[in-house]
C-alpha positions in Angstrom: -11.9 -69.3 -22.9 -13.2 -71.2 -26.0 -9.7 -71.1 -27.4 -8.0 -72.3 -24.2 -9.3 -75.8 -23.9 -9.2 -78.5 -26.5 -9.7 -82.2 -25.8 -6.6 -84.4 -26.0 -8.7 -87.6 -26.5 -10.1 -88.2 -30.0 -12.4 -91.2 -30.8 -11.3 -93.0 -33.9 -13.5 -93.9 -36.9 -13.5 -97.6 -36.0 -14.7 -96.9 -32.5 -17.5 -94.9 -33.9 -18.5 -97.8 -36.2 -18.4 -100.3 -33.4 -20.6 -98.0 -31.3 -23.1 -97.8 -34.1 -23.2 -101.6 -34.4 -23.5 -102.0 -30.7 -26.3 -99.5 -30.7 -28.2 -101.5 -33.3 -27.7 -104.8 -31.5 -28.6 -103.5 -28.1 -32.0 -102.1 -29.4 -35.0 -104.1 -28.0 -35.9 -107.2 -30.0 -39.3 -108.9 -30.2 -38.0 -112.5 -30.4 -34.9 -113.8 -28.7 -33.1 -116.4 -30.6 -32.6 -119.7 -28.9 -29.5 -120.6 -30.8 -26.4 -120.9 -28.7 -24.1 -119.3 -31.2 -26.1 -116.2 -31.3 -26.1 -115.9 -27.5 -22.4 -116.2 -27.4 -22.0 -113.6 -30.1 -24.3 -111.2 -28.2 -22.3 -111.7 -25.0 -19.1 -110.9 -26.7 -20.6 -107.8 -28.2 -22.0 -106.7 -24.8 -18.5 -107.1 -23.2 -16.8 -105.0 -25.8 -19.6 -102.4 -25.7 -19.3 -102.2 -21.9 -15.5 -101.8 -22.2 -15.9 -99.1 -24.8 -18.4 -97.3 -22.7 -16.3 -97.4 -19.7 -13.3 -96.1 -21.7 -15.4 -93.3 -23.2 -16.7 -92.4 -19.7 -13.2 -92.4 -18.3 -12.0 -90.2 -21.1 -14.9 -87.9 -20.6 -14.2 -87.6 -16.9 -10.5 -87.0 -17.5 -11.3 -84.4 -20.1 -13.8 -82.7 -17.8 -11.3 -82.7 -14.9 -8.6 -81.3 -17.2 -11.0 -78.6 -18.6 -12.0 -77.7 -15.0 -8.4 -77.4 -14.0 -7.6 -75.2 -17.0 -10.7 -73.1 -16.3 -9.6 -72.6 -12.7 -6.0 -71.6 -13.9 -7.5 -69.2 -16.4 -9.8 -67.7 -13.8 -6.9 -67.4 -11.4 -4.7 -65.7 -14.1 -7.6 -63.3 -15.0 -8.1 -62.5 -11.3 -4.4 -61.9 -10.8 -4.2 -59.7 -13.9 -7.3 -57.8 -12.7 -5.8 -57.3 -9.2 -2.6 -56.1 -10.8 -4.3 -53.7 -13.1 -6.6 -52.5 -10.3 -3.6 -51.9 -8.0 -1.8 -50.0 -10.8 -4.9 -47.9 -11.4 -5.2 -47.1 -7.7 -1.5 -46.3 -7.5 -1.8 -43.9 -10.4 -4.9 -42.4 -8.9 -3.2 -41.9 -5.6 -0.2 -40.3 -7.3 -2.5 -37.9 -9.2 -4.3 -37.1 -6.0 -1.0 -36.5 -4.2 0.2 -34.3 -7.0 -3.1 -32.4 -6.9 -2.9 -32.0 -3.1 0.8 -30.8 -3.4 -0.2 -28.3 -6.1 -3.1 -27.1 -4.0 -0.9 -26.9 -0.9 1.7 -25.0 -2.9 -0.9 -22.6 -4.4 -2.3 -22.1 -0.9 1.1 -21.4 0.5 1.9 -19.0 -2.3 -1.5 -17.2 -1.8 -1.0 -17.1 1.9 2.5 -15.7 1.5 1.3 -13.1 -1.0 -1.5 -12.0 1.3 0.9 -11.9 4.3 3.4 -9.9 2.3 0.6 -7.5 1.2 -0.6 -7.2 4.8 2.9 -6.5 6.1 3.6 -4.0 3.4 0.3 -2.2 4.2 1.2 -2.2 7.9 4.6 -0.8 7.3 3.2 1.8 4.9 0.7 2.8 7.5 3.4 3.1 10.2 5.6 5.1 7.8 2.7 7.5 7.0 1.9 7.9 10.7 5.6 8.5 11.5 5.8 11.0 8.6 2.8 12.8 9.9 4.3 12.9 13.3 7.6 14.2 11.9 5.8 16.8 9.9 3.9 17.9 13.0 7.1 18.2 14.9 8.8 20.1 12.1 5.8 22.4 11.8 5.8 23.0 15.5 9.6 23.7 15.4 9.1 26.2 12.6 6.3 27.9 14.6 8.4 28.1 17.7 11.3 29.4 15.7 9.1 32.0 14.0 7.7 32.9 17.4 11.1 33.3 18.9 12.4 35.2 15.9 9.4 37.5 16.0 9.8 38.1 19.7 13.5 38.6 19.3 13.0 41.0 16.4 10.4 42.9 18.3 12.7 43.2 21.2 15.6 44.3 18.9 13.4 46.9 17.2 12.2 48.2 20.6 15.7 48.3 21.9 17.0 49.9 18.8 14.4 52.6 18.8 15.0 53.3 22.5 18.7 53.5 21.9 18.2 55.7 18.8 15.9 58.1 20.8 18.5 58.4 23.5 21.3 59.0 21.0 19.2 61.6 19.1 18.3 63.3 22.4 21.8 63.5 23.5 22.9 64.9 20.1 20.2 67.5 20.3 21.3 68.5 23.8 24.9 68.8 22.6 23.9 70.6 19.4 20.7 72.7 19.7 21.2 74.0 16.2 20.4 70.4 15.0 16.9 70.8 16.4 16.4 74.0 14.4 17.5 72.1 11.2 15.0 69.3 11.9 12.2 71.9 12.4 13.2 73.6 9.2 13.0 70.3 7.3 9.5 69.7 8.7 8.4 73.2 7.8 9.6 72.7 4.2 6.7 70.2 3.7 4.2 73.0 4.0 4.2 74.8 0.6 1.2 77.0 1.5 0.3 80.5 2.3 -1.5 81.8 5.5 -0.6 81.3 9.1 1.6 78.4 10.0 2.0 77.6 13.7 5.2 75.9 15.0 4.7 74.3 18.5 8.0 73.5 20.3 9.1 72.3 23.7 8.9 75.1 26.3 12.6 74.6 27.2 13.5 75.3 23.6 11.0 78.1 22.9 13.5 81.0 23.3 16.1 79.3 21.2 13.7 78.5 18.4 12.2 82.0 18.5 15.7 83.4 18.1 16.2 81.3 15.0 12.8 82.4 13.4 14.4 84.1 10.5 16.3 81.0 9.6 13.0 79.0 9.8 11.2 81.5 7.5 13.4 80.4 4.7 11.8 76.9 4.8 8.2 78.2 4.1 6.5 80.2 1.4 7.3 83.9 1.4 3.6 84.7 1.6 3.1 82.6 4.7 3.2 83.9 8.3 5.1 81.8 11.0 4.0 81.7 14.6 6.1 79.9 17.2 4.3 78.7 20.4 5.5 76.6 23.4 3.7 73.3 23.8 4.1 71.1 26.9 3.2 68.0 24.9 6.3 68.4 22.8 9.7 67.3 24.0 13.1 68.7 23.2 14.1 68.3 19.6 10.6 67.8 18.2 7.8 70.0 17.0 4.2 70.1 15.8 3.2 72.1 12.8 -0.4 73.3 12.4 -2.1 75.2 9.6 -5.4 75.5 7.9 -4.7 72.4 5.9 -3.9 70.2 8.9 -1.0 69.4 11.1 2.4 67.6 11.0 3.5 65.7 14.1 7.3 66.0 14.0 7.9 65.1 17.7 10.9 62.9 18.2 9.0 60.1 20.1 6.2 60.1 17.5 8.8 59.6 14.7 10.5 56.8 16.6 7.2 55.1 17.1 6.4 55.3 13.4 9.8 53.9 12.6 9.4 51.1 15.1 6.0 50.1 13.6 7.4 50.1 10.0 10.3 48.0 11.1 8.0 45.5 12.7 5.8 45.3 9.7 8.8 44.8 7.4 10.0 42.0 9.6 6.6 40.3 9.7 6.2 40.5 5.9 9.7 39.1 5.4 8.8 36.1 7.7 5.6 35.4 5.8 7.5 35.3 2.4 10.5 33.4 3.7 8.6 30.8 5.7 9.1 27.4 4.1 6.2 25.0 3.3 6.4 22.3 5.9 4.4 19.8 3.8 7.1 19.9 1.1 9.9 19.4 3.5 
């Protein structure tokens, strides 16, 4: 502010000299002159001094008023500038805060969206896994049902086939008794031993088989002895061979039973090997 205000009223050198003279004359004196001329001179000096003092005081008042007005204007300008700068600073601060809030809101939205997407994906994956497990259980149950039905069907087919085969063979043996003798000779050929061999046949076929004894002897060792006996446990077409080394059950129903069991075992083994792994389906 020292550079803002400069006085426009300057006191001249003559005025300063007059003021110095007046100061000297107005100093207190010990003796007052009685001469008229001196009194008149003093009165004139007093008038001029008073006038100069009044003019100086007026100039000082005007200068003070002007300086006060300029100071007020400068203070108002400084206040206005400060308010403007403060408003600009607050506006910039609010803009920064708004940007920060927007960024935080955007980050929060992105984070919420990411978490929501992850939760939705986890829920869908869980539902898919559950549905897959349910589907696998259904497929496994379907395979089990199919295997059960196939096993029952195959068992039924084997039973039926063996029964039909037994009836066909029995009918063939009735139509051709000589076929029974051939089957007995084939069973006797398994005994390559000496000693007594007993051939047990159905009572209804005893006479016929006894008549074919010579033919049956060709199937055993020449040193062996063949005995033919009727046995009520043996049905037509079959026989039981006994010797010191054991016996051979060549009865027709026994052979059909063995065939049926072997067929069932073969079918079960084929199912175990051909059964698909449901977990890889």
